[in-house]
MISE-352467 format. One record per residue: residue number from 1; x, y, z of N, C-alpha, C, CB in turn. Coordinates in steps of 0.2 Angstrom, whole numbers. Glycine has a CB too. Example, Ala and Ser with C-alpha at 12.3 -4.5 7.8 and 13.67 -1.06 7.14 Angstrom:
2
  fivex  n_east  n_north   n_up  ca_east  ca_north  ca_up  c_east  c_north   c_up  cb_east  cb_north  cb_up
      1      66      -28     39       62       -22     39      66      -16     39       57       -22     45
      2      64      -11     35       68        -5     36      64        0     39       70        -3     29
***
This chain:
194
  fivex  n_east  n_north   n_up  ca_east  ca_north  ca_up  c_east  c_north   c_up  cb_east  cb_north  cb_up
      1     332      334    533      335       340    537     342      342    535      335       338    545
      2     343      348    534      349       351    532     354      351    538      348       358    529
      3     360      349    536      366       349    541     367      356    543      372       346    538
      4     369      358    549      371       364    551     377      366    548      371       365    559
      5     378      373    547      384       375    544     389      376    550      383       382    541
      6     395      373    549      400       373    554     405      379    553      404       366    555
      7     405      381    547      410       387    546     406      393    543      415       385    540
      8     406      398    546      402       404    545     404      407    538      403       409    550
      9     400      411    535      401       414    529     407      419    530      395       418    526
     10     407      422    536      412       427    538     419      423    537      411       430    545
     11     420      417    540      426       414    540     428      412    533      426       407    544
     12     423      410    529      424       409    522     426      415    518      418       406    518
     13     423      420    519      425       427    516     432      429    518      420       432    517
     14     434      428    524      441       429    526     446      424    522      442       429    534
     15     444      418    522      448       413    519     449      415    511      446       406    519
     16     443      417    508      444       419    501     448      425    500      436       421    499
     17     448      430    505      452       436    504     460      434    505      451       440    510
     18     461      429    509      468       427    510     470      423    503      469       422    516
     19     466      419    500      467       415    494     468      420    488      462       410    493
     20     464      425    488      464       430    482     471      434    483      458       435    483
     21     473      436    489      479       439    490     485      435    488      480       442    497
     22     485      429    490      490       424    488     491      422    481      490       418    493
     23     485      421    478      485       418    471     482      423    466      481       412    471
     24     478      428    467      475       432    463     468      428    461      479       433    456
     25     464      432    457      457       428    456     458      423    450      452       433    453
     26     463      424    446      464       419    441     467      412    443      468       421    435
     27     471      413    448      474       407    451     470      404    457      481       409    454
     28     465      407    459      461       405    465     457      399    462      457       410    467
     29     457      394    467      452       388    465     448      387    471      457       382    464
     30     442      384    470      438       382    476     442      378    481      432       379    474
     31     446      373    478      450       369    483     454      373    487      454       364    478
     32     458      378    485      462       382    489     458      386    494      466       387    484
     33     452      389    492      448       392    497     446      387    502      442       396    494
     34     444      381    500      441       376    505     446      374    510      439       370    501
     35     453      373    507      458       371    512     459      377    517      464       370    508
     36     459      383    514      460       389    519     455      389    524      461       395    515
     37     449      388    522      443       388    527     441      382    531      437       390    523
     38     445      376    529      444       370    533     437      367    530      444       371    540
     39     436      367    524      430       364    521     432      360    515      425       370    519
     40     427      357    512      428       353    506     426      358    500      423       347    506
     41     428      357    494      426       361    489     419      360    487      430       359    482
     42     416      354    488      409       353    487     405      358    492      407       346    489
     43     407      359    498      403       363    503     403      370    500      406       363    510
     44     408      373    497      408       379    494     404      379    488      415       381    491
     45     404      374    484      399       374    478     392      374    480      400       368    474
     46     391      370    486      384       370    488     382      377    491      383       365    494
     47     386      381    494      384       387    496     385      393    491      389       389    502
     48     389      393    487      390       398    482     389      397    475      397       401    483
     49     389      390    473      387       388    466     393      387    462      383       393    463
     50     398      392    462      404       392    458     409      396    460      402       394    450
     51     415      396    457      420       401    459     418      408    458      427       399    455
     52     414      409    452      412       416    451     407      418    457      408       416    444
     53     402      414    459      398       415    464     401      417    471      393       409    465
     54     407      413    472      411       414    478     414      421    478      416       409    479
     55     417      423    472      420       429    471     416      435    471      424       429    464
     56     410      434    468      405       439    469     402      440    476      398       438    464
     57     402      435    480      400       435    487     405      439    491      398       428    490
     58     411      437    489      417       440    492     417      448    491      424       437    490
     59     416      450    485      416       457    483     410      461    486      415       458    475
     60     405      457    487      399       461    491     401      461    498      393       456    490
     61     404      456    501      406       456    508     411      462    509      409       449    510
     62     416      462    505      421       467    506     418      474    505      426       466    500
     63     413      475    501      410       482    500     406      483    507      406       482    494
     64     402      479    509      398       480    515     402      481    521      393       474    516
     65     408      478    521      412       479    527     417      484    527      415       472    529
     66     417      488    522      422       493    521     422      498    527      421       497    514
     67     416      500    529      416       505    535     418      502    542      409       507    536
     68     418      496    543      420       493    549     427      494    551      419       485    549
     69     432      494    546      439       496    548     439      503    551      443       495    541
     70     435      507    548      435       514    550     432      515    557      432       519    545
     71     427      511    558      423       512    565     428      509    570      417       508    564
     72     432      504    569      436       501    573     442      506    575      439       494    571
     73     445      509    569      450       514    570     448      520    574      452       516    563
     74     441      522    574      439       527    578     439      525    585      431       529    575
     75     437      519    586      437       517    593     444      516    596      433       510    594
     76     449      515    592      456       514    595     459      521    596      459       509    590
     77     457      526    592      461       532    592     457      538    594      464       533    585
     78     460      542    598      456       548    600     456      554    595      460       551    606
     79     461      554    591      462       559    585     459      556    579      469       561    584
     80     455      560    575      452       558    569     458      557    564      447       563    566
     81     463      560    564      469       559    559     473      553    561      474       565    559
     82     473      552    567      476       545    570     472      539    567      477       545    577
     83     465      540    568      461       535    566     461      534    558      453       537    568
     84     462      540    554      463       539    547     469      535    545      463       546    544
     85     475      537    549      481       533    547     480      526    549      487       536    551
     86     477      524    555      476       518    557     471      514    553      473       517    564
     87     466      517    550      461       513    546     465      512    539      455       517    544
     88     468      516    536      472       515    530     477      510    531      475       522    527
     89     481      510    536      486       505    537     483      498    538      490       506    544
     90     477      498    541      473       491    542     471      489    535      467       492    547
     91     468      493    531      466       491    524     471      488    520      463       497    521
     92     478      490    521      483       487    518     487      482    522      488       493    516
     93     485      480    527      489       476    532     490      469    529      485       475    538
     94     485      467    525      486       460    522     491      460    516      480       457    519
     95     494      465    514      499       466    508     506      466    511      497       472    504
     96     510      461    509      516       461    512     522      461    506      517       455    516
     97     519      459    500      524       458    495     521      462    488      526       451    493
     98     526      464    484      523       466    477     518      461    474      529       468    473
     99     520      455    474      515       450    471     508      450    474      518       443    472
    100     508      451    480      501       452    483     497      458    481      502       452    491
    101     501      463    480      498       469    477     496      468    470      503       475    477
    102     500      464    466      498       462    459     492      458    459      504       459    456
    103     491      454    464      485       450    464     479      454    466      486       444    470
    104     480      459    470      474       464    471     472      468    465      476       468    477
    105     477      469    461      476       473    455     473      468    450      483       476    452
    106     474      462    450      471       457    446     464      457    447      474       450    446
    107     462      457    454      455       458    456     452      464    453      454       457    463
    108     456      470    453      453       476    451     452      475    443      458       482    452
    109     456      472    440      454       471    433     448      467    432      460       466    429
    110     446      462    436      440       459    436     434      464    437      439       453    441
    111     435      469    442      431       474    444     429      478    438      433       478    450
    112     434      480    434      433       485    429     430      482    423      440       488    427
    113     431      475    422      428       472    416     422      468    416      434       467    413
    114     419      468    422      413       464    423     408      468    427      415       457    427
    115     403      470    424      398       475    428     396      473    435      392       475    423
    116     395      466    436      393       464    442     398      465    448      391       456    442
    117     404      464    446      410       465    450     411      473    451      416       462    448
    118     410      477    446      411       484    446     406      487    451      410       487    439
    119     400      485    451      395       487    455     397      487    463      388       484    455
    120     400      481    464      403       480    471     409      485    473      404       473    473
    121     413      485    468      419       489    468     418      497    469      424       488    462
    122     413      499    465      411       506    466     407      507    473      406       508    460
    123     404      502    475      400       503    482     406      503    487      396       497    483
    124     411      499    487      416       499    492     420      506    491      421       493    490
    125     422      508    485      425       514    485     421      520    488      427       516    477
    126     415      520    486      410       525    489     410      525    497      403       525    486
    127     410      519    500      409       519    507     416      521    510      408       511    509
    128     422      519    507      428       521    510     429      529    509      434       518    506
    129     427      532    504      427       539    503     423      542    508      425       541    496
    130     417      540    510      412       543    515     416      542    522      406       539    515
    131     419      537    523      422       536    530     428      541    530      425       529    531
    132     432      542    525      438       546    525     435      553    526      442       546    518
    133     430      555    522      427       562    523     424      563    530      421       562    518
    134     421      558    533      419       559    540     425      561    544      415       553    542
    135     430      557    544      436       558    548     439      565    547      441       553    547
    136     440      567    540      442       573    539     438      579    541      443       574    531
    137     431      578    541      427       583    544     428      584    551      419       581    542
    138     429      578    555      430       578    562     436      582    563      430       571    565
    139     441      581    559      448       584    560     447      591    559      453       581    555
    140     443      594    554      442       601    554     438      604    560      438       602    547
    141     433      600    562      430       602    568     434      602    574      424       597    570
    142     439      598    575      444       597    580     450      602    579      446       590    581
    143     449      606    574      455       611    572     461      608    571      455       616    578
    144     461      602    569      468       598    567     469      600    560      467       591    568
    145     464      602    556      464       604    549     461      611    549      461       599    544
    146     464      615    544      461       622    543     454      622    542      465       625    538
    147     451      627    545      443       628    544     441      628    537      441       634    548
    148     445      631    532      443       631    525     444      625    521      446       637    522
    149     446      620    525      447       613    521     441      610    519      451       608    526
    150     440      608    513      435       605    510     435      597    511      433       606    503
    151     432      594    516      433       587    518     432      582    512      429       585    524
    152     427      584    508      424       580    502     430      580    497      418       583    499
    153     433      585    495      438       586    490     444      583    493      439       593    488
    154     446      584    499      452       581    502     451      574    503      454       584    509
    155     445      571    504      444       564    505     446      560    498      437       562    507
    156     444      563    492      446       560    486     453      560    485      442       564    480
    157     457      565    487      464       566    486     467      560    491      466       573    488
    158     465      560    497      467       554    501     466      548    498      464       555    508
    159     460      546    495      459       540    492     464      538    486      452       539    490
    160     465      543    482      469       543    477     476      542    479      469       549    472
    161     479      545    484      485       545    487     486      538    490      487       550    492
    162     481      535    493      482       529    496     483      523    491      475       527    500
    163     479      524    486      479       519    480     486      519    477      473       519    476
    164     488      525    475      494       527    472     500      524    476      495       534    470
    165     500      525    483      505       523    487     506      516    487      504       526    494
    166     500      512    487      501       505    486     505      503    480      494       502    487
    167     503      506    475      506       504    468     513      506    468      502       507    462
    168     515      512    470      522       514    470     526      510    475      522       521    472
    169     523      508    481      527       504    486     528      497    482      523       503    492
    170     524      494    479      525       488    476     530      488    470      518       485    473
    171     530      494    467      535       494    462     542      496    464      533       500    457
    172     543      500    469      549       502    472     552      499    478      549       510    473
    173     547      496    482      549       492    488     552      497    493      554       487    486
    174     556      495    497      560       499    502     556      499    508      560       506    499
    175     554      505    511      551       505    517     545      501    519      549       512    519
    176     543      500    525      537       497    527     531      500    524      537       497    535
    177     526      496    522      520       499    518     517      504    523      516       493    516
    178     515      502    529      512       506    533     515      513    534      511       503    540
    179     522      513    535      526       519    535     525      523    529      533       518    537
    180     526      520    523      525       523    517     518      527    516      526       518    511
    181     513      523    518      506       526    518     506      532    522      501       521    520
    182     508      531    528      508       537    533     512      543    530      511       535    540
    183     518      542    528      522       547    525     518      551    519      528       545    522
    184     515      547    515      512       550    509     506      554    511      510       545    504
    185     502      551    515      496       554    518     497      561    522      491       549    522
    186     502      560    526      505       566    530     507      572    525      510       564    535
    187     510      570    520      513       575    515     507      578    512      517       572    509
    188     502      574    510      495       577    507     492      582    512      491       571    505
    189     491      580    518      488       584    523     491      590    526      486       579    529
    190     498      590    525      502       595    528     500      602    526      509       594    525
    191     498      604    520      496       611    519     489      612    522      495       612    511
    192     485      607    524      479       609    527     479      609    535      474       603    525
    193     485      607    538      485       607    545     484      614    548      492       605    547
    194     481      614    554      480       621    557     486      623    560      475       620    562
***
């Protein structure tokens, strides 16, 4: 009879996310994730087979959960633009230092060079863009943005600005990351305001 799992896959994925943020994919070890999750490295091998298996499971989990941050932001905020700011701030909430952004970029390097990881990264990017598009369409319907605003095109610009703001913040430092994101996104949206 198999032993029951005492730590959920969700908890392991969250622990993996913290370990990737702290160490990057190259510096990540099964022992580090196991310690973060309160498991033994052998338990991770049994569940995921290898470090690569764990990282692929993490990439798939992150892609599948991309919309949840936006759904929660919609529940917390009455305005679609406030929900947009809230969701983007939440997506970046685990990043506190330039080194942590660099570790995220190291994972992006893995996404760009390995087809299996790239598939998950593309899925995550698509899901995030769809969520942003939906919020912008709601903002047009609520007359927070001009009626001739194209939510699809603007969503791409918001996604680009978000990713660029993360990198620029990591390079230049200064203000709080959530404040920097809000400022950059507000600047982008300003010409579209009703």
